[in-house]
Backbone bond lengths (Angstrom), bond angles and torsions (degrees), N, CA, C in turn:
res aa  C-N    CA-C-N  psi(-1)  N-CA   C-N-CA  omega(-1)  CA-C   N-CA-C  phi
1 M - - - 1.444 - - 1.525 108.27 -
2 E 1.321 117.23 108.97 1.455 121.16 179.36 1.523 111.53 -81.82
3 K 1.298 116.93 -35.93 1.454 122.04 -177.17 1.531 110.57 -71.58
4 I 1.323 115.64 140.66 1.459 120.51 174.12 1.522 107.60 -90.97
5 V 1.325 116.35 130.54 1.460 122.21 176.83 1.521 107.37 -98.20
6 N 1.334 115.55 129.33 1.461 122.96 -178.77 1.518 109.90 -114.99
7 I 1.338 116.18 121.43 1.465 121.02 -179.59 1.524 108.22 -125.71
8 L 1.329 115.53 126.20 1.458 120.96 177.35 1.521 108.56 -109.27
9 F 1.326 116.05 115.71 1.455 123.15 175.17 1.525 106.86 -96.34
10 C 1.334 117.26 137.11 1.460 118.73 179.23 1.522 110.97 -150.71
11 G 1.316 114.37 156.73 1.459 121.34 179.31 1.508 108.63 173.16
12 T 1.307 115.49 -149.66 1.458 120.37 177.33 1.528 108.31 -122.52
13 G 1.318 115.33 163.30 1.456 120.79 -178.38 1.519 111.94 -54.47
14 G 1.322 116.31 135.25 1.453 121.51 178.44 1.518 114.88 93.66
15 Q 1.330 118.04 -2.08 1.469 120.83 -178.77 1.522 113.63 -94.23
16 G 1.306 118.43 -2.99 1.454 120.29 178.34 1.514 114.88 88.55
17 V 1.327 117.46 20.42 1.457 121.47 179.78 1.527 110.50 -60.03
18 L 1.318 116.33 -49.62 1.464 120.24 -175.91 1.526 111.92 -67.62
19 A 1.320 117.17 -37.14 1.469 120.49 177.26 1.523 110.72 -64.57
20 A 1.328 117.01 -42.95 1.469 120.73 179.44 1.526 110.64 -62.34
21 A 1.323 116.99 -44.07 1.466 120.73 179.38 1.527 110.92 -65.07
22 E 1.315 116.47 -39.16 1.466 120.96 178.84 1.534 110.45 -62.94
23 I 1.315 116.86 -44.12 1.469 120.96 178.49 1.523 110.14 -62.20
24 C 1.316 116.70 -45.46 1.468 120.81 -179.95 1.531 110.40 -60.37
25 G 1.322 116.34 -43.80 1.457 120.36 179.06 1.517 112.73 -61.68
26 W 1.342 116.69 -45.28 1.463 120.21 178.18 1.524 111.56 -64.36
27 A 1.322 118.01 -40.57 1.467 120.94 179.79 1.528 110.20 -61.20
28 A 1.327 116.69 -42.61 1.473 120.03 178.01 1.529 110.85 -66.25
29 L 1.324 116.57 -41.88 1.461 120.96 178.68 1.523 110.81 -61.96
30 Y 1.329 116.86 -44.53 1.469 121.10 178.20 1.527 111.48 -63.73
31 S 1.327 116.94 -20.78 1.464 121.09 177.76 1.526 111.98 -86.65
32 G 1.337 116.22 3.78 1.457 120.20 177.45 1.519 114.09 86.83
33 L 1.318 117.68 14.18 1.459 121.32 -178.39 1.530 110.62 -95.52
34 H 1.315 115.71 154.95 1.460 121.90 175.88 1.532 106.66 -83.01
35 V 1.320 117.24 130.82 1.467 121.68 -172.82 1.523 111.08 -126.74
36 K 1.328 115.20 139.22 1.468 122.35 170.53 1.527 106.60 -129.81
37 K 1.345 115.36 142.99 1.467 119.99 -178.24 1.516 108.42 -143.05
38 S 1.326 114.92 144.39 1.456 120.70 178.15 1.519 108.72 -140.44
39 E 1.337 116.02 149.67 1.462 120.90 -179.31 1.521 110.20 -125.58
40 V 1.323 116.04 143.64 1.459 122.42 173.99 1.522 106.85 -127.76
41 H 1.331 115.86 118.73 1.466 121.49 -179.15 1.517 109.34 -102.48
42 G 1.338 115.55 143.12 1.456 120.51 175.23 1.512 111.41 -78.64
43 M 1.310 115.99 -174.43 1.461 121.77 -177.41 1.530 112.48 -66.98
44 A 1.324 116.85 -37.09 1.467 119.84 -176.49 1.519 109.27 -101.54
45 Q 1.325 116.53 145.55 1.456 118.91 175.79 1.516 110.18 -65.96
46 R 1.323 117.07 -47.92 1.456 121.38 178.43 1.512 108.78 -108.88
47 G 1.316 116.59 124.62 1.451 121.00 177.05 1.513 114.42 97.95
48 G 1.324 118.77 -17.80 1.462 121.28 177.70 1.520 110.80 -81.39
49 S 1.322 115.91 160.48 1.464 121.24 178.87 1.520 111.46 -63.33
50 V 1.318 115.02 137.85 1.467 121.81 176.72 1.523 106.84 -137.52
51 E 1.321 115.66 134.38 1.461 119.37 173.95 1.513 108.90 -140.54
52 S 1.302 114.82 150.67 1.454 120.88 177.98 1.521 108.72 -138.37
53 H 1.323 115.68 128.45 1.455 122.47 178.29 1.525 107.89 -96.76
54 V 1.324 116.97 128.84 1.464 121.64 175.17 1.520 106.72 -124.00
55 R 1.333 115.00 126.68 1.463 121.16 -180.00 1.521 108.07 -130.52
56 F 1.330 116.57 134.31 1.463 118.73 177.03 1.519 110.65 -147.80
57 G 1.323 113.99 156.55 1.460 122.15 -179.13 1.510 108.63 169.23
58 E 1.335 115.96 -159.37 1.466 119.91 179.93 1.533 110.98 -66.68
59 K 1.323 117.19 -44.14 1.463 122.00 177.75 1.521 108.40 -150.43
60 V 1.333 116.55 122.64 1.456 122.66 -179.80 1.520 107.26 -118.62
61 F 1.338 116.75 133.02 1.459 120.07 -176.10 1.529 113.26 -101.91
62 S 1.321 117.87 -32.15 1.462 120.75 -176.94 1.525 110.21 -122.88
63 P 1.338 117.69 142.33 1.466 119.08 178.26 1.525 113.52 -80.52
64 L 1.334 117.30 -13.24 1.469 119.86 -176.85 1.519 111.85 -95.89
65 I 1.308 115.08 135.42 1.464 121.70 177.42 1.522 108.18 -80.45
66 P 1.329 117.93 125.00 1.464 119.28 176.53 1.535 110.75 -65.52
67 E 1.314 116.24 150.09 1.465 121.21 179.12 1.530 109.95 -55.32
68 G 1.334 115.54 134.64 1.458 121.23 179.06 1.508 114.78 77.23
69 R 1.343 118.78 14.73 1.462 121.20 -176.41 1.525 114.26 -121.70
70 A 1.333 118.63 2.85 1.467 120.41 179.34 1.524 109.81 -71.39
71 D 1.316 115.80 131.48 1.466 121.05 175.28 1.522 110.08 -78.85
72 F 1.345 115.92 -33.97 1.464 121.70 -177.70 1.519 109.84 -136.85
73 L 1.326 115.32 138.30 1.454 122.73 171.22 1.522 106.15 -115.56
74 V 1.326 115.73 115.29 1.463 121.88 -178.17 1.522 106.42 -112.43
75 A 1.337 115.49 99.65 1.464 120.75 -174.73 1.520 111.27 -107.20
76 F 1.325 115.19 137.72 1.456 122.07 176.78 1.523 110.58 -102.71
77 D 1.343 116.09 9.63 1.452 122.31 -178.32 1.537 107.84 -153.93
78 H 1.341 117.02 132.07 1.466 120.92 -177.96 1.523 112.09 -61.75
79 G 1.329 117.24 -40.33 1.459 120.76 -179.81 1.516 112.46 -63.43
80 E 1.334 116.58 -40.55 1.459 120.82 178.97 1.528 110.70 -68.96
81 S 1.312 116.87 -33.73 1.458 120.50 176.01 1.523 110.22 -62.24
82 S 1.325 116.78 -45.86 1.462 121.13 178.74 1.527 111.04 -63.00
83 R 1.319 116.19 -42.36 1.467 121.29 -177.58 1.527 112.16 -64.12
84 L 1.324 117.08 -34.35 1.465 120.65 -174.25 1.529 114.16 -108.02
85 R 1.302 117.90 8.93 1.465 121.72 -179.67 1.534 112.10 -56.45
86 H 1.335 117.27 -31.73 1.466 121.34 -179.85 1.535 112.36 -63.44
87 M 1.314 117.70 -15.04 1.462 121.05 179.57 1.529 112.99 -76.74
88 L 1.349 116.13 -20.40 1.472 120.77 -178.90 1.519 111.49 -72.46
89 K 1.330 116.18 142.46 1.458 119.86 171.96 1.524 108.31 -72.72
90 S 1.309 118.67 165.71 1.464 121.74 -174.76 1.525 113.03 -57.64
91 K 1.313 117.69 -33.68 1.464 120.53 178.13 1.522 111.57 -108.79
92 G 1.329 116.09 23.51 1.455 120.73 177.98 1.519 111.15 -74.53
93 T 1.313 115.80 166.93 1.463 122.31 -176.63 1.521 110.66 -112.36
94 N 1.321 115.48 121.43 1.465 122.28 175.11 1.526 106.82 -97.80
95 L 1.320 117.06 118.20 1.464 121.06 -177.39 1.531 112.76 -89.73
96 I 1.331 117.95 20.05 1.463 120.70 -176.61 1.527 112.05 -61.22
97 D 1.317 118.70 -32.50 1.470 120.19 178.48 1.530 111.29 -63.72
98 A 1.320 116.53 -29.92 1.458 120.08 179.02 1.527 111.80 -71.39
99 L 1.343 117.17 -19.23 1.465 120.06 179.60 1.526 111.19 -62.75
100 D 1.315 117.03 -43.95 1.470 119.84 179.03 1.526 110.64 -65.71
101 S 1.329 116.75 -39.09 1.474 120.42 175.95 1.522 110.40 -61.09
102 A 1.327 115.97 -41.91 1.465 120.52 -179.55 1.524 111.00 -62.79
103 K 1.316 116.07 -43.12 1.471 119.87 -177.99 1.526 112.15 -65.86
104 H 1.340 116.43 -28.10 1.468 120.21 177.60 1.532 111.87 -84.25
105 A 1.322 116.53 -32.23 1.465 120.87 -175.24 1.525 113.14 -82.95
106 V 1.329 116.91 -26.43 1.453 121.93 -173.48 1.526 109.23 -111.33
107 M 1.309 116.37 121.87 1.463 120.88 -177.90 1.535 112.18 -72.99
108 D 1.315 117.51 -36.30 1.453 122.15 -177.99 1.538 108.71 -99.70
109 P 1.333 118.44 117.78 1.468 120.81 -176.83 1.528 114.12 -60.79
110 R 1.320 117.70 -16.73 1.465 120.22 177.81 1.523 112.50 -65.42
111 Y 1.338 117.04 -16.77 1.462 120.59 -176.75 1.529 113.53 -103.48
112 V 1.320 118.45 3.09 1.468 121.10 179.47 1.523 110.48 -59.34
113 N 1.335 117.05 -40.88 1.465 119.77 -179.82 1.531 111.70 -61.96
114 I 1.317 117.07 -37.96 1.472 120.98 179.79 1.530 110.63 -69.53
115 F 1.326 116.55 -39.17 1.467 120.49 175.83 1.537 109.56 -59.13
116 L 1.341 116.72 -47.54 1.466 120.21 -179.10 1.529 111.84 -65.11
117 L 1.326 117.59 -32.67 1.463 119.76 173.30 1.525 110.81 -62.84
118 G 1.323 116.12 -39.14 1.462 119.72 176.53 1.519 111.35 -60.70
119 V 1.329 116.76 -43.52 1.471 121.58 177.31 1.529 109.54 -61.30
120 L 1.329 117.04 -48.69 1.466 121.76 179.76 1.526 111.32 -60.11
121 S 1.319 116.87 -39.47 1.469 121.00 -175.15 1.522 113.00 -59.08
122 R 1.330 116.98 -26.78 1.477 120.31 178.66 1.524 111.61 -62.99
123 E 1.344 115.94 -24.44 1.467 121.84 -174.26 1.528 113.78 -97.35
124 L 1.311 117.74 -4.40 1.463 120.93 -172.59 1.525 112.29 -113.73
125 P 1.352 116.38 151.04 1.466 121.18 -179.09 1.529 112.36 -83.08
126 I 1.327 115.53 52.41 1.465 121.20 -178.28 1.529 107.37 -125.63
127 A 1.319 116.34 127.37 1.465 121.71 -177.38 1.531 111.65 -69.95
128 Q 1.322 114.76 151.41 1.470 122.82 178.98 1.527 111.83 -50.91
129 E 1.329 117.03 -43.39 1.469 119.22 -176.31 1.534 112.40 -64.67
130 Q 1.337 117.09 -28.49 1.472 119.74 177.02 1.531 110.96 -72.56
131 W 1.328 116.19 -35.84 1.471 120.09 175.80 1.530 110.14 -64.41
132 T 1.319 116.08 -45.02 1.469 120.20 179.98 1.530 110.18 -61.78
133 R 1.299 116.21 -44.27 1.466 121.29 178.60 1.538 110.71 -60.23
134 A 1.327 116.65 -41.55 1.469 121.52 179.80 1.524 111.54 -67.40
135 I 1.321 116.97 -40.74 1.471 120.77 177.45 1.524 109.70 -61.99
136 E 1.332 116.54 -42.74 1.471 120.82 177.77 1.525 111.01 -62.29
137 K 1.327 116.90 -40.45 1.468 121.88 -179.39 1.527 111.21 -63.33
138 V 1.324 116.41 -47.38 1.470 120.99 -175.31 1.523 111.93 -72.71
139 F 1.323 116.93 -43.10 1.465 120.00 -176.56 1.527 113.34 -92.96
140 K 1.333 116.44 -2.91 1.467 121.42 178.18 1.532 112.52 48.10
141 N 1.329 114.00 48.00 1.468 123.60 177.36 1.529 114.31 67.89
142 K 1.319 118.55 12.06 1.461 121.85 177.47 1.538 109.30 -77.85
143 N 1.312 116.01 122.11 1.474 122.17 179.24 1.533 112.35 53.16
144 M 1.329 116.53 37.83 1.459 120.56 -174.93 1.519 113.27 -60.32
145 E 1.312 117.40 -42.46 1.466 120.05 -178.27 1.531 110.65 -58.56
146 E 1.325 116.70 -45.63 1.471 120.63 -179.43 1.530 111.33 -71.16
147 N 1.322 117.56 -39.84 1.468 119.64 177.82 1.524 111.33 -60.86
148 I 1.309 117.35 -44.59 1.469 120.82 179.90 1.532 110.31 -67.83
149 R 1.333 117.77 -40.06 1.463 121.09 178.44 1.527 110.82 -60.56
150 V 1.328 117.07 -46.05 1.465 121.35 -179.33 1.523 110.85 -68.14
151 F 1.342 117.52 -40.21 1.452 120.84 176.08 1.524 110.17 -57.47
152 Q 1.331 117.01 -47.51 1.467 122.10 179.19 1.530 111.09 -62.39
153 L 1.311 117.06 -37.79 1.462 121.44 177.31 1.526 109.77 -60.60
154 G 1.322 116.78 -46.55 1.462 120.91 177.46 1.528 112.51 -65.59
155 R 1.293 115.83 -33.05 1.466 121.49 179.33 1.525 111.83 -71.85
156 G 1.325 115.23 -16.84 1.464 119.00 178.87 1.491 113.88 111.32
157 G 1.324 116.47 0.08 1.463 120.85 178.30 1.509 111.42 -93.41
158 R 1.271 117.74 177.90 1.479 122.01 179.36 1.467 110.84 -113.31
């Protein structure tokens, strides 16, 4: 993979932004890609702005996505999506519409981030087994059955 893929995860504290970015990074790493990741935390632990930049490809030099170069914006909050929309490239994909689908499809809000990862995974050159492995790594087998079920739901499976 010569092209660098840039994904900006954003939301507020407590929404699982950092966990989602961590899973994405591990999935790319398990796929043999070079990965860089960076996190920006807001003033408050819960409710403050949080963003995480994930970049992967054959060789990545900087963990930060340059303005206007994000391929994907994965927002867990409408306000954060609006605030960071300028980071998307002209033909980039904003997954904000999937947020409302996630909130309707998932009964427990703790799993919205996993649902959105499932949606994102459809667009990335990373195999299902690498995503599962990454979810297991990050959550250390905690609620694995439900995490995988919700991921598959977001991916389009049942």
